[in-house]
C-alpha positions in Angstrom: 0.5 14.4 54.9 -1.1 11.0 54.7 -3.7 12.4 52.4 -1.0 13.8 50.1 0.8 10.4 49.9 -2.5 8.7 49.3 -3.4 11.2 46.6 0.1 10.8 45.1 -0.2 7.0 45.1 -3.7 7.2 43.6 -2.4 9.4 40.8 0.4 7.0 40.1 -2.0 4.1 40.0 -4.4 6.0 37.7 -1.4 6.9 35.4 -0.2 3.3 35.3 -3.7 2.0 34.7 -4.2 4.6 32.0 -1.1 3.5 30.2 -2.1 -0.1 30.5 -5.5 0.5 29.0 -3.9 2.7 26.3 -1.4 0.0 25.4 -4.1 -2.7 25.2 -6.3 -0.5 23.1 -3.4 0.3 20.7 -2.5 -3.4 20.4 -6.1 -4.3 19.8 -6.3 -1.7 17.0 -3.1 -3.0 15.5 -4.5 -6.5 15.6 -7.6 -5.4 13.8 -5.6 -3.5 11.2 -3.5 -6.6 10.6 -6.6 -8.8 10.3 -8.2 -6.4 7.8 -5.1 -5.6 5.9 -5.1 -6.8 2.3 -3.3 -10.0 1.5 -0.1 -10.0 -0.5 -0.4 -9.6 -4.2 0.4 -13.2 -4.9 -2.5 -14.3 -2.7 -4.7 -11.9 -4.6 -4.0 -13.4 -8.0 -6.9 -12.7 -10.3 -8.1 -9.7 -8.4 -7.7 -6.1 -9.6 -4.5 -4.4 -8.7 -4.2 -1.0 -10.4 -0.5 -1.2 -10.3 -0.3 -4.8 -11.8 -2.6 -5.6 -14.6 -0.7 -8.9 -15.2 -2.3 -10.3 -12.0 -5.9 -9.5 -13.3 -7.2 -12.7 -14.9 -10.2 -10.8 -16.3 -7.9 -9.0 -18.8 -7.0 -12.4 -20.4 -3.4 -11.4 -21.1 -1.5 -13.5 -23.7 1.7 -15.3 -22.6 3.6 -12.8 -24.8 2.0 -9.8 -22.9 2.8 -11.4 -19.6 6.4 -11.9 -20.6 6.7 -8.3 -21.8 5.2 -6.9 -18.6 7.4 -9.1 -16.5 10.5 -7.6 -18.3 9.2 -4.1 -17.8 8.6 -4.7 -14.1 12.1 -6.4 -13.7 13.7 -3.4 -15.4 11.8 -1.0 -13.1 12.9 -2.9 -10.0 16.5 -2.6 -11.0 16.1 1.1 -11.6 14.3 1.5 -8.2 17.3 -0.2 -6.5 19.7 2.1 -8.3 17.8 5.2 -7.3 17.6 4.1 -3.7 21.3 3.3 -3.6 22.3 6.6 -5.1 23.8 8.6 -2.2 24.2 11.8 -4.3 20.4 12.3 -4.6 18.4 14.2 -2.0 15.2 12.6 -0.6 13.2 15.0 -2.8 15.2 14.0 -5.9 14.8 10.3 -5.1 11.0 10.8 -4.7 10.7 12.7 -7.9 12.7 10.1 -9.8 10.7 7.3 -8.3 7.4 9.0 -9.3 8.7 9.5 -12.9 9.8 5.9 -13.0 6.4 4.7 -11.8 4.7 6.9 -14.5 7.0 5.6 -17.2 6.5 2.0 -16.1 2.8 2.3 -16.2 3.0 3.9 -19.7 5.1 1.0 -20.9 2.7 -1.6 -19.5 -0.2 0.3 -21.0 1.4 0.1 -24.4 1.5 -3.7 -24.2 -2.3 -3.9 -23.6 -4.9 -4.0 -26.4 -7.4 -1.2 -26.5 -10.1 -3.5 -25.0 -7.7 -4.5 -22.1 -6.8 -0.8 -21.5 -10.5 0.1 -21.3 -11.2 -2.7 -18.9 -8.1 -2.0 -16.8 -9.0 1.7 -16.5 -12.6 0.9 -15.5 -11.4 -1.6 -12.9 -8.8 0.9 -11.6 -11.5 3.6 -11.3 -13.8 1.2 -9.3 -10.8 0.2 -7.1 -10.0 3.8 -6.3 -13.7 4.6 -5.5 -14.0 1.5 -3.3 -10.8 2.4 -1.5 -11.9 6.0 -1.0 -15.3 4.9 0.3 -13.7 2.4 2.7 -11.3 5.1 3.9 -14.0 7.6 4.7 -16.2 5.1 6.5 -13.5 3.7 8.8 -13.6 5.2 12.3 -10.3 6.3 13.9 
């Protein structure tokens, strides 16, 4: 009987200890992810963001181009809000509309760029995707 109680207490302690270790490992992983997470786009001004060529200083956008792109982005934000607020749409319909809006917005921004800027942006986006893919495949989980 004493052996059974002792074994039961030992199991409970092992279980609690296991949870404590698991929680600390999880929080350590979360802390590492937070530390290695990319900074906000505003903090990355000048760096390549495949979704926002206006933040890439290497493209040398004119003030007029920046203004046009800002108007396109503002309109897209308003449309995103409207889609998300529309209670008549299913989740699938919302997802499809958001994808179509993203594609349309990129096409409008693309149209504002010069052929040289388009070439450079496409090359940088390709490099960004390859680097992201390489980083994703080498990270242990």
